[in-house]
N, C-alpha and C positions, 0 to 999 in steps of 0.2 A: 601543355599549351596554355599560354596566358592570354586571356582576352580581357579588354577593357570595355565594360558595359555601363553606360550611364555614369561615368566618372569614378567607378570603383573597380578594383582588380578582382578577378575570379579565377579559380583554378579548376582545370579539367584534366583528367588522366589522359595522356597522349595515346595510349594503346587501347582505348575503349573501342568496341565494335561500332560500326557505322550506325546501326539501329539505336544503340544506347546513346550515342552522341546526339542523334536526331531527337530522341526522347528528352534528353537533358536540355538540349538547346532549343526547345520549342519556343517560338516567338522571341528568340534572342535571350532567354534566361539561362543563367549558369549558376551552379551551386558553389558558393564560397567554401573554403576549406573548413572553417570552424563549424557551421551548422551541419555539414556533411559528416564530420567526425562525431558530433554530438548525437545525431540521428543514428549513425552506425553503432554507437555505444548503447543507445536505447534498444535497438534491434537485437544486438548480441545479448544484452542482459535479459530480455524477454524470453529468449530461447534457452538460456542457461539456468533452467529451473527458476525463472522469474527473478534471477539475481541471488538465489540462495543455494546454487549448486556447487560452486567452487570458491575456495578461499581467495583466489586471484581476482574474481569478478569485481569486488568492491575497490580493489587497487586500480583496476583498469578504468573504472568510473572516475576515481580520484585523479588519475594521470591525465585522462582526456579533458576533464573539467579544468585542471590547473593549466594545461597546455593552451587550451582555447582562451582562458582568461588572460594569460600573458600575451598571447597572440593578438587579441583584441586591443589590449593596452598599447601595443606597439603599432598596430595598423591604423587605429583610429584615435589619435591623441586628443582630438576635440571632444570625444565622448567619455573621457576618463572621469570627469566630474559627475556625469549622470550615472555611470556604472557604479562608482563608489557610493553615491547617494542611494541607489537602489539596494546596496548591500548593508545599509544601516541596521535593519532587523537581524540580519545574519551576524553582524558584529556584536550586537547585544547578546545573542545566543552563545557566541564564541566566548565572550567575557564571562558569562554565567557558568559555562562548562569549565573554563579554566580555573575559576575560583573554587567551584565545587570539587574539582579533582584534588585540590590541596586540602580539602576539609572532609575526609571520608568518615563514615559512620561505623563501619565494621572492618574487621580484618580476619584472616585465617590464622590458625595456630601453627607455630613452628614445631619441630620434633621435640625440642626441649620443653615447650609448653604442654604438649601432649603427655610427656613423661611426668610433669608436675601434677597433672590431673589424677594420675594413679587410678586409671579406669578399672583395671583388674581387681584392685583392692576394694573398690566400691562395689563391684559386682559380687565379690565374695561375702560382703557384709549384708547384701540384700537377701531377704527371706523369700520374696515373691519372684519365682522363676520367670513368670511371664513378663514382668517389668524388666528383668535382666536381659532376656532374649530380645525384647523390643528395642532397648537402647543399644545393645551390642550390634544388631543388624543395622540400625540407623547410623551409628557412629562409623561403622565399617563403610557405608555408602559415602558418608561425608569425607572420610580420609581418602578414598579412592578418587574423588572428583575435585577436591579443593585446589590442586595444582593446575589442572586443566581448565576449570571454570570456577573461580572463587565465589562469584555471585550465586551460582547454583548451590554451592556448598552452604552458604548462609540460608538460602531458601529451604534447603533440605532440613537444616536444623530446626527452623521454626515450624515446618510441617511435622517433624518428629515430635516437637513439643506439643503441638496441637493434638496429634493422634494419641500421645501419651495421656494428655489431660482428658480427652474424650473417654478413654478406657479406665484410667485409674484415678484421675483427679490429681491435683498438686498437693496432696497431703504429705506431711514430713516423712521422709524415708531416704535411705542412701542414694537411690536412683534419682529422686526428686532433687536432692541437694546437688547431685552431679549436673543435672540440667541447669540449675540456677548458677552454679559456678562456671560452667562453660559459657553461658550467655554473658556473664560479667567479663570473662576473658576476651571474647570477640568484640565487645563494644568498646569504642574509642571515645575519648573526650574530644568533642568537636565544638566549634564556635557556633552557638545557636543563632546568632544574628546574621550569619553568612550562609550562602548556598552550600549545600553538601551533596555528596554522592554516596551511593551504598558502599562501594569498595574501590580503592585506587589500585588499578592493575594495568598491565600493558594492553590486555584485551579490551578493557573498558576505554582506555585512551584511543585505541584504534577505532572502536565503534563510534566514539564522539566525532573523530575526524571524518569518518564515512558519512555520518548524518549531516554534518555541516556542508560538505561538498555536494551531497544530494539536494539539499534545499537551495544551494547556489546554482544548481544546474539550470533551472528555469531562467534565472537572472542573466546568466551567461548566454543562454540561447536567445533571449530578448535582444541583447546587444549584438549578437552575431548576425541575426537576420537583417538583410538590407533592402529587400523588395517584396511586394505582394506575390509576384510570380515565384520567387524563391520559397516563400512560405507555402504556397500551394504545392510545390514540388515536395517539400517536407511532409505535407499532409498525405500526398500520394504514397510516399515510402511507408509512413505509419499505417496507412490503410491496407496496403498490400501485405505488410507484416502481420497485422491483426487478422486479415482474412486467411492467410496461410496457417496461422496458429489455430484459428477456429476450425478450419478444415482438418488439420492434424488432430485436434481434440475430438471431432466427430468420428473420424476413422478409428482413432484410438479407443474410444468408448464402445463402439460397435463390436470391435474385435477383442475387447478385454476379457481375459479369463483369469480369475484370482489364482495365485500360487504362493507358496511359502517363500521361495527364494527369488521371486520375480521382482525385477526393478521396473516399477510401473511407468516412469517417465522416460520414454524413448529407449528403454533398456539400459539406461545409464545411471539414473538416480532412483532410489526408493522414496517413499513418502511416509510421514509420521502416521497417517491414517489412510489406508488404501481406498476407502469408500469415497473420499472427498477430493481426490485430485482431478484435474482436467487439463488437457494439453500439456504445457510445460509448467503449470502452476500446481503447487501442492494443495491448494485450497480453492474449491470451486467458487466461493464468494469473491475471492480476489481475482480470479479469472473473469468473472462477470463484471467486476468493477473496471478492469482493464479493457474488456470488450465494449462496455458502455461508453467510456471516454473515446475509444477509437471509432465507435459507431457514429457518434454525433459529428466527429471530424469528417467521416465519410459522407454523411448527409450534407454537411456544409459544402463539401467538394462537389457532390452531385448537384446540389442547388446551383452552384456557380457554373457547372458545365452545361446544365439545361438552359440557364440564362444566356450563356454565350453562344450556344448552338442554334437557338431560335428555331427556324423551320427545318433544320437538319437532324432532329431528334432521333428519327428512326434509323438513320444511317450513321449515327455517331457511335463508334466502337467504344469510346471511353465511357459513355453513359452505361452501356451494357456491362462493361468490365466492373465499374464502380458498383453497379446494382448487384452483381453477383457477389462481390465482397461484402456488401451490406447484408445480403441474404444469408451467407455463411455465418456471419457474426451474430445476426438475430437468432438463427437456429441454435447456435452454440450456447446461448445464455440459459434458456429453459432446459436444454439438453444436458447441461452440466449438473442440474439438480439444485441450482441456487434459487431459493424462493425470494430472497431479498432482491437479487438481480432481476428476476422476472417481474416483480412488483414495480421496481423503479423503471424498467423498460416499458411496462404498460403505461405508467404515468407519463413518461416522455412521449410515447406515441399519442396519447390523448392530448397533450399540450400542443404538439406539432400539428396533429389532425385538426384540432379546433382552430388554430391559427390559419391553416390552409382553407378550411371550410368557410370561415367568415370573410376571408379575402376574396374567394371565388364568388361568394354570395353578393358582395358589394360591387364587384367588378363586372358581373354579368347580369343583365336584366332578365334573360330567359332561364336563369338558373333554377334547377329543381334538385331536390335531395336525391332523387333516383340516379342522378349523374354520379353520385358517390358510391352507389351500391357495388359496382364491380371492384372498386378499390378496396372497399370494406371486406368483400369476399376474399380478395387476394391476401389481405392482412390477416384475416381469420384463419385461412388455410396455412399461411406461413407460421403462425403461432401454434397451430394444432400439430403440424408435422413433427416437431421435436419430441412431443409426448408419445407419438406413435413409434418413433425410432427406438425409444428406451422405455418400455412399460414398467420395468423394475424401478427406474428413477421416478416415474410418475407415481407409482404406488408409495414409494418412500416419502415423496413430497406431500402427498395426500395424507398419509399416516401421521407424519410429523405435525402437519397443520392441525389435524383433528385432535391429536394428543395435547397440543398446546391450548387449543380452544377448551377442551375438557378440563385441563389443569387450571385455566383461568376461571372457569365457572365454579370450580371447587376451591377457589381461593388459594391456589398453589401456583405462584408466579414461575415463569420459565427461568432457565439458567442465567440468561443475559440480565434480567432484572435483578437477580440476586447478586450478580457480579457488580452491577452499578451501585447497589446499596453498599457493598463492601468498599467500592471506590470512593463513594461520598464520605464514608467514615475515614478513609485514608486521607482525603483532601482536607477534611475538617481538622485532622491532627497536625497538619503542616500546610496551611493555606498560602502563606506568603511566598516561600521559596520552594516548596515541594520537597521531594526526597532525592532529586537529581535525575538526570537523563538516564533512561533505560533501567530505572529502579523498580518498575512495577513488579516484575517476577520475583525480585529479591524481597521486597517489603510486603507484598500482598499476603503471604502466609500468616503474617501477624494479625491481619484484619479478616482473614478468610473465615466464613461461617461454616458450620458443620454441614448444612444443607448443600453448599457448593462442593465440599469434599465428597459427599455421597453421590451427588449427581455427576460429577466428573468421573468418579470411579465406574459408574454404569455406562457413561457415554464413550469411554475409551477402551471398552473391552476388546475391540478388534484391532487396536493399535499394534504396530510392530514392536516397539520397545516396551520394557517392563514398566508397568504403570506406577506413577507417583502422582498423588492428587495435587499437582501444582498447576497453576494457571499462568500461561505465558503472556496473555493480554486480556484486557477487560472488556473487549467487544464494544468499545466506545472510545474512539481516538481522542475526542475532545476532552472527556473526563480524564483519560489516562495521561494526556499531555499536561493537564492542569495539576494532576497528582505528582508529576515529575518535575515540571518547571515552576510551578506556582502560578498564581493569578497574573502577576505583573508581566513576567517574561512570556507567558502564553499569549497574553493580549497583544504584545508587540509582535510575536511570531505570526499570529493569526491575522494581524492587520494587513500583511502583505497580500494574501489572496483576496481579501475583502476589497482593497483598493483596486486591484486588477479587475475584479468583477464589476465594480461600479464604473470603471473607465470604459469597459466594453459595452455596458448597458446604455451608456450615454451616446454611443456611436450609432449612426443610422445604417451602417453596412450590415447586411444579413449574414455574411460569411462568418465573422467572428461570433455573432450572437448565437448561431446554431451550434458552433463548436463549443461555446461556453456552457451549453447544456450538459456536455460531458463532464466538465469540471464541477458543475452543480451536483451531478449524479454522484461523483466521487465524494463530495461533502455529505450528501445524504447517506451514502454507504458508511461514512465515518461515524455516524450517530449510532449505528448498530453493529459495527465491525471495526477492523483495524487494518484497512488497505494500505495506509502509509507505511506500515512496517514491512511490506513487501517491496523491495527496491524497484521492480519494474513498474508497479502501480504509481509509486511516488514520482519516479522519473517521468512517466507519461503525463501525470497530472501537471507537473511543473512545466513540461514541454508544451502541453496543450494551452495552459494559461498564458505562457509566453507568446505562443503563436497568435492567440486571440487578441492579446494586448498590443502586440506589434502591428498586426493587421489593422486594428482600430486606429492606431497612431498614424500609420501610413495612409489611411483612408480619410483623414481629416482634411478639410478644405485648405487650411493654412499650410499644411505639409505639401499638398499638391501644387499650390501656388509657388512655394519655395523651390520645389523640384523643377 
């Protein structure tokens, strides 16, 4: 059925049940095809191991984003100029990636080049058997992985070189000469004044395409949304999805029993580290980041519903429903064991509570602090409940915190700080252009300190796969992106969310400002972790920022007068 609402066309499935149609058509609002597809894509990605579960998931995101992009260009020709203008930062990133793809730093060896190395002859010349065994096992791993993942093969070599140097040093010997010769063979002559990438491969090209379309997702969503009611409906869907994921995570963790052949996530997917998964996410911190963005969108929706209900608060079922979703989401954050998420949640609660406190104080002459005591008691009990649900998680969080405090007092910095030091060395060696997108795990072993290797070895003793002291990410998205893109391209890329945040902050409407707190929470997380590397988190951040910016735009007086 096609309905014309306020001058634009909207699409509703004809076979939807009456109650669904009633919900969708509340107060005459209908969902356009484009935002509905984008939100559905976000929901699907969040349940599919947060976008990391299947090889088809990135292509689904790409397909939906491209389809909606073309559809918007066709349906709204008057907004083409605005859409392309918003895509300027993405255009610069695409140009950078295209140039860097043609200027690789490394390559893998062909069979003929392996034959020329004459590895067996070198090993026969080496008198130290330990050196021989070390390199033989290391090169065996490199050969087995280089076709499937060339970047990992390069990382394994530099890790092998580091561990060899730690044990034996790089004193002249047949094995040492073999390492030096291999490094010369895999290094390519590149143009130093142009952007480069670690290695040109089909997999690398696909990962670049996926990243570009991921950051385009929010811009497309911004152009697709047509009204504030449509935006609120999108927030409803996001809220319900996050609440169900939170409930699934709570039930999952309560009933979890470790097992060797157990697939932790819904019995479908296993996790790299069984202790750290939650709900559909392999990493508890990234679940907390996803939950925080969703939580502030829920609070903005609750605020709007309370504002519109006026005297019907007690009888409003939507308020109760949204409150339950908020409760599940709040419980899930400390229940997951994420200390970073819990601290950011506390900070957000303090900010919101302070705002409410001073507003009530100035608006009511008979205001007393005791009026807030029941609310504070409710908040305290809500925060205490997750720790009672999982005492093991509570003990682990407490033990890890105390261990870090003890380490800091003994001048022994935590792993994250050591990773950041390595990252700064990496940035210093290539400040202008970086090492190319997704280069961190390939290049990091060159700069990785011995302390990091030792700490990683201890920290992953419970992991499923055979341990290699490689670091996938630097636990600081900002520094990692600078190391990959360089200062200039990173500044252009980061300008996009900063402009969006400043636009929302200038708007008087409370709905987008509350939702924006979720985006700020994401950026806070990015200082100590890597949430943007999980597709579900990056998609939700882009969607939330688009929702807040578009709601602010539609709330401006000039736009209201125009309509």
